[in-house]
C-alpha positions as CSV (number, residue, x, y, z in Angstrom):
1,M,-11.7,24.0,-1.5
2,S,-8.7,21.8,-1.4
3,E,-8.9,18.0,-2.1
4,V,-8.2,17.3,1.6
5,D,-10.9,19.6,2.8
6,R,-13.4,18.0,0.3
7,L,-12.6,14.5,1.6
8,L,-12.5,15.5,5.2
9,G,-14.2,18.6,6.3
10,P,-13.7,22.0,8.1
11,L,-11.0,22.5,10.7
12,A,-12.4,22.7,14.3
13,W,-10.0,25.3,15.8
14,G,-9.7,28.0,13.2
15,E,-7.0,28.8,10.8
16,T,-3.7,26.8,11.1
17,C,-0.8,28.4,13.0
18,G,1.5,28.4,10.0
19,Q,3.1,25.9,7.7
20,A,5.7,23.1,7.9
21,R,6.9,20.0,6.0
22,L,5.8,16.6,7.0
23,K,8.1,13.6,6.3
24,A,11.2,15.3,4.8
25,S,12.6,11.8,5.7
26,A,11.2,8.6,6.9
27,E,12.6,9.2,10.4
28,D,10.4,12.3,10.7
29,F,7.4,9.9,11.1
30,S,7.6,7.1,13.6
31,V,4.8,4.8,14.7
32,T,4.9,2.1,17.4
33,E,2.1,-0.3,18.1
34,V,0.9,-0.5,21.8
35,L,-0.2,-4.0,22.8
36,D,-2.1,-5.1,25.9
37,I,-1.4,-8.8,25.5
38,T,0.3,-11.2,27.9
39,F,2.2,-13.8,25.8
40,S,1.7,-17.5,26.7
41,G,5.3,-18.3,25.8
42,T,4.1,-21.4,24.0
43,G,1.8,-22.2,21.1
44,E,1.5,-22.6,17.3
45,H,2.0,-18.9,16.5
46,L,5.3,-17.0,16.5
47,W,4.9,-13.3,17.1
48,L,7.5,-11.0,15.8
49,L,8.0,-7.3,16.7
50,I,9.6,-5.8,13.6
51,E,11.0,-2.3,12.9
52,K,10.6,-1.4,9.2
53,R,11.7,1.6,7.3
54,E,10.0,2.7,4.1
55,Q,8.2,-0.6,3.7
56,N,4.5,-1.2,3.9
57,T,2.8,-3.8,6.0
58,E,1.5,-6.0,3.3
59,A,4.9,-6.2,1.5
60,V,6.5,-7.3,4.8
61,A,3.8,-9.9,5.4
62,R,4.6,-11.4,2.0
63,L,8.3,-11.5,2.8
64,L,7.6,-13.3,6.0
65,A,5.3,-15.8,4.4
66,K,7.8,-16.7,1.7
67,A,10.7,-17.0,4.1
68,S,8.7,-19.1,6.5
69,G,7.2,-21.4,3.8
70,I,3.7,-20.6,4.9
71,S,0.6,-19.2,3.2
72,L,0.1,-15.4,3.3
73,R,-3.3,-16.0,5.1
74,D,-1.3,-17.6,8.0
75,V,0.5,-14.3,8.6
76,G,-1.3,-12.0,11.0
77,Y,-0.9,-8.3,11.7
78,A,-3.0,-5.8,13.7
79,G,-3.1,-3.0,11.2
80,L,-1.6,-1.3,8.2
81,K,1.2,1.1,8.8
82,D,3.1,3.7,6.7
83,R,5.5,3.0,3.9
84,Q,7.3,6.3,4.2
85,A,8.0,6.1,8.0
86,V,9.9,4.1,10.6
87,T,7.3,1.8,12.1
88,R,7.4,-0.9,14.8
89,Q,4.6,-3.4,14.6
90,W,3.8,-7.1,15.4
91,F,3.3,-9.9,13.0
92,S,2.3,-13.5,13.8
93,L,3.2,-16.7,11.8
94,Y,1.1,-19.8,12.1
95,L,3.6,-22.7,12.6
96,P,1.9,-25.8,13.8
97,R,4.3,-28.5,15.0
98,R,7.2,-26.5,13.6
99,D,10.3,-24.9,15.1
100,D,11.0,-21.2,14.7
101,P,12.1,-20.6,11.1
102,D,15.4,-19.0,10.3
103,L,14.6,-15.5,9.1
104,S,18.0,-14.0,9.5
105,A,18.3,-13.4,5.7
106,L,15.5,-10.9,6.0
107,W,17.1,-8.6,8.6
108,Q,18.9,-5.6,7.1
109,S,19.0,-1.8,7.6
110,D,15.4,-1.3,6.6
111,L,14.0,-4.4,8.3
112,R,14.9,-5.3,11.9
113,L,13.7,-7.9,14.4
114,I,13.2,-6.4,17.8
115,E,11.5,-9.2,19.7
116,Q,9.8,-12.6,19.2
117,Q,7.4,-14.6,21.4
118,R,5.4,-17.8,21.0
119,H,1.7,-17.4,21.6
120,Q,-1.5,-19.6,21.4
121,R,-3.4,-17.3,19.1
122,K,-3.0,-15.5,15.7
123,L,-2.6,-11.8,15.7
124,Q,-6.0,-10.4,14.6
125,R,-6.8,-7.1,12.9
126,G,-7.4,-4.3,15.5
127,A,-5.9,-6.4,18.3
128,H,-3.5,-3.6,19.4
129,Q,-4.6,-1.1,22.0
130,A,-3.2,2.1,20.4
131,N,-0.5,3.6,18.3
132,R,2.3,5.8,19.6
133,F,3.5,8.5,17.2
134,A,6.7,10.6,17.1
135,I,6.4,13.2,14.4
136,R,8.9,15.9,13.4
137,L,7.6,18.9,11.4
138,T,10.5,20.6,9.6
139,E,10.8,23.9,7.8
140,L,8.4,25.3,10.4
141,Q,7.1,28.8,9.7
142,A,4.8,29.6,12.7
143,E,4.9,31.6,15.9
144,R,5.9,29.4,18.8
145,A,3.4,31.0,21.3
146,Q,0.5,30.4,18.9
147,L,1.6,26.8,18.4
148,D,1.9,26.2,22.1
149,N,-1.6,27.6,22.7
150,R,-3.1,25.5,20.0
151,L,-1.4,22.3,21.3
152,H,-2.7,23.0,24.8
153,Q,-6.2,23.4,23.2
154,L,-5.9,20.1,21.3
155,A,-4.6,18.2,24.4
156,Q,-7.6,19.5,26.4
157,F,-10.4,19.2,23.9
158,G,-9.2,16.8,21.1
159,V,-9.8,17.1,17.4
160,P,-12.5,15.8,15.0
161,N,-12.0,12.1,14.4
162,Y,-11.9,12.3,10.5
163,F,-10.6,9.5,8.5
164,G,-7.3,10.8,7.0
165,P,-6.8,11.6,3.3
166,Q,-4.7,8.5,2.9
167,R,-7.8,6.4,3.4
168,F,-9.0,7.6,0.0
169,G,-5.8,7.0,-2.0
170,Y,-3.7,9.5,-4.0
171,G,-6.0,12.2,-5.3
172,G,-9.0,10.4,-3.9
173,Q,-8.6,7.5,-6.4
174,N,-10.0,4.9,-4.0
175,L,-13.2,6.9,-3.6
176,S,-13.5,7.4,-7.4
177,E,-13.1,3.7,-8.0
178,A,-15.7,3.0,-5.3
179,R,-18.2,5.3,-7.0
180,D,-17.6,3.5,-10.3
181,W,-18.2,0.0,-8.8
182,A,-21.2,1.3,-6.8
183,G,-22.7,2.8,-10.0
184,R,-22.5,-0.6,-11.6
185,G,-23.9,-2.3,-8.6
186,A,-21.0,-4.6,-8.5
187,L,-18.0,-5.5,-6.2
188,P,-14.4,-6.0,-7.1
189,P,-13.6,-9.7,-7.2
190,A,-10.2,-9.3,-5.5
191,R,-10.7,-9.4,-1.7
192,G,-8.1,-6.8,-0.9
193,K,-9.4,-4.2,-3.4
194,R,-13.0,-4.9,-2.4
195,S,-12.2,-4.2,1.3
196,R,-10.2,-1.1,0.4
197,L,-12.9,0.5,-1.7
198,L,-15.8,-0.4,0.7
199,S,-13.7,1.2,3.5
200,S,-13.1,4.3,1.4
201,A,-16.8,4.8,0.7
202,R,-17.7,4.2,4.3
203,S,-15.0,6.6,5.5
204,Y,-16.1,9.4,3.1
205,L,-19.7,9.2,4.3
206,F,-18.6,9.3,8.0
207,N,-16.4,12.3,7.2
208,Q,-19.4,14.1,5.6
209,L,-21.5,13.6,8.7
210,L,-18.6,14.7,11.0
211,A,-18.0,17.8,8.7
212,A,-21.7,18.7,9.3
213,R,-21.3,18.4,13.0
214,V,-18.1,20.4,13.0
215,A,-19.8,23.1,10.9
216,E,-22.7,23.4,13.4
217,G,-20.4,23.2,16.4
218,S,-21.8,20.0,17.9
219,W,-18.9,17.5,17.2
220,Q,-17.8,17.7,20.9
221,Q,-21.3,17.9,22.3
222,I,-23.4,15.0,23.3
223,L,-26.9,15.8,22.1
224,P,-30.0,14.2,23.7
225,D,-30.7,12.1,20.6
226,D,-27.0,10.9,20.3
227,C,-25.5,7.5,20.5
228,V,-22.3,7.6,22.6
229,A,-19.3,5.3,23.1
230,F,-16.1,5.1,25.2
231,T,-12.8,5.9,23.5
232,D,-11.6,2.3,23.3
233,S,-14.9,0.4,23.0
234,R,-16.7,-0.8,20.0
235,S,-20.0,-0.9,21.9
236,H,-22.3,2.1,22.1
237,F,-25.4,3.2,24.1
238,A,-28.0,5.9,24.1
239,A,-27.0,9.3,25.4
240,S,-30.1,9.4,27.5
241,R,-28.4,6.9,29.9
242,L,-25.8,9.6,30.8
243,A,-26.2,12.1,33.5
244,A,-26.1,15.7,32.2
245,D,-22.9,16.4,34.1
246,D,-21.1,13.1,33.7
247,P,-17.4,13.9,34.2
248,R,-16.3,11.3,31.7
249,V,-17.5,13.5,28.9
250,A,-15.3,16.4,29.9
251,A,-12.4,14.0,30.5
252,L,-12.6,12.8,26.9
253,D,-13.6,9.3,27.9
254,I,-17.1,9.3,26.4
255,H,-17.9,10.8,23.0
256,P,-20.7,11.3,20.5
257,T,-20.6,8.9,17.6
258,G,-21.3,8.9,13.9
259,P,-22.4,6.1,11.5
260,L,-20.3,3.7,9.5
261,W,-22.9,2.9,6.9
262,G,-24.3,-0.5,6.3
263,E,-27.4,-2.6,6.9
264,G,-29.5,-2.0,10.0
265,E,-31.3,0.7,11.8
266,P,-29.4,3.7,13.2
267,P,-29.3,3.8,17.0
268,V,-30.0,7.5,17.1
269,T,-33.3,9.5,17.1
270,G,-34.7,12.9,16.5
271,S,-32.5,15.7,15.1
272,V,-29.4,13.5,15.1
273,L,-31.2,10.8,13.0
274,A,-32.5,13.5,10.7
275,L,-29.0,14.8,10.0
276,E,-27.6,11.3,9.4
277,Q,-30.4,10.5,7.0
278,A,-29.9,13.8,5.2
279,I,-26.2,13.0,4.7
280,A,-27.1,9.5,3.5
281,A,-29.6,11.0,1.0
282,T,-26.8,12.9,-0.7
283,E,-25.1,9.7,-1.6
284,P,-27.9,7.1,-2.3
285,V,-25.7,5.0,-4.6
286,L,-22.9,4.6,-2.1
287,T,-25.1,3.9,0.8
288,A,-27.1,1.3,-1.1
289,W,-23.8,-0.3,-2.3
290,L,-22.5,-0.6,1.2
291,A,-25.7,-2.2,2.5
292,A,-25.8,-4.6,-0.5
293,A,-22.2,-5.7,0.3
294,G,-23.5,-7.1,3.6
295,L,-21.8,-4.5,5.8
296,K,-23.5,-4.0,9.1
297,Q,-24.0,-0.5,10.5
298,E,-21.4,0.4,13.1
299,R,-20.5,3.6,15.0
300,R,-17.3,5.6,15.3
301,I,-16.5,8.3,17.8
302,L,-16.7,11.9,16.5
303,R,-14.1,13.3,18.9
304,L,-10.5,12.1,18.9
305,P,-8.7,12.4,22.2
306,I,-4.9,12.9,22.0
307,G,-3.2,10.9,24.7
308,E,0.1,11.8,26.4
309,L,0.7,14.7,24.1
310,T,4.2,16.3,24.5
311,W,6.2,18.6,22.3
312,H,9.4,20.5,22.0
313,Y,11.5,22.5,19.4
314,P,14.8,20.8,18.6
315,T,15.6,23.8,16.4
316,A,13.9,27.1,15.6
317,D,12.3,25.7,12.5
318,C,11.4,22.2,13.8
319,L,8.5,21.0,16.0
320,Q,8.7,17.5,17.6
321,L,5.4,15.9,18.6
322,E,4.7,12.7,20.5
323,F,1.3,11.4,21.3
324,T,-0.9,8.2,21.4
325,L,-4.1,7.6,19.4
326,P,-6.6,4.8,19.6
327,T,-6.5,2.2,16.9
328,G,-8.1,3.2,13.6
329,C,-7.3,6.9,14.1
330,F,-5.1,9.2,12.0
331,A,-2.2,11.3,13.2
332,T,-2.5,13.5,10.1
333,V,-5.8,14.9,11.4
334,V,-4.0,16.1,14.5
335,V,-1.2,17.8,12.4
336,R,-3.9,19.3,10.1
337,E,-5.2,21.4,13.1
338,L,-1.8,22.8,13.7
339,V,-0.1,23.7,10.4
340,S,-0.7,23.6,6.6
341,L,1.7,21.2,4.9
342,I,4.2,22.5,2.5
343,S,3.9,19.2,0.7
344,S,3.1,15.6,1.6
345,P,4.0,12.4,-0.2
346,A,1.6,10.3,-2.1
347,G,0.3,7.1,-0.5
348,E,0.0,6.1,3.1
349,L,0.8,8.7,5.8
350,D,0.0,7.0,9.1
351,S,-1.7,4.1,10.8
352,E,-5.0,3.1,9.3
353,H,-6.2,0.4,11.6
């Protein structure tokens, strides 16, 4: 079993259609945040839409803080984006009773200002509606007819909503560190590292549950004991409230959910609860650590719908994909159902939040 398969789980749609290379260049992986916000035009926060190439989100936030003369905590962004990619994302700067700062010295070939707006609120994590991806797979070795059939299948039925391998760090390092801290019953003192390791542990446990549902063929099915949620909603409700033939299930609007571990009672019953408890029992140290850290139990959809999926072949050995995913979901799990990667770079691969 490969490292990726260990951290995620089985494929849903059978063997991949062939192989290809992901990210031969930064331009092969493009991400654009989709916002659903009407700007006030006034306020203490300056919002900037920035295109960056081969730079990670936190590094750009530090640059903006220094150039603006503000604290890093006064820089807002909705989510982390790739380093090895071309990404367009919003940042906000808290500037009470201050004019717009001169940031012209920052703009260069790998960092470009696209738009700026004043607004009354800070940009919060997860505030964007979705992420739009444009991905080019090069050195493609696969039959086009097979790829087309698979892509139609993914567009109709979606893919398992695994957390991507980048959530766990290169070679699973984040998860290994999380296990070490959990074994000591302690938390990293640095806030950023603490958040990253807790998230890695939570993501791994979710993936293990989803892997079990994929293996038994129930990841798309809403079972009587399930807890369900809409694609873009953080709230959830009992599957018993749904009609057996609710069209929103087939339309990929409502999905079964799995646990993000923490304190609290799971909102599922029967066989679903038994499976979730069995998964938790395989990792008692991690689950206890997450609860002790004060995290509250949450839910995440098991099925990932792929919005506005289109594709074409610029050359015989290249496949160009464009699609939209909800926040917190990973483009690499879509690619994983298509082709095996010839190689992939270390570090971040796509949007994490």
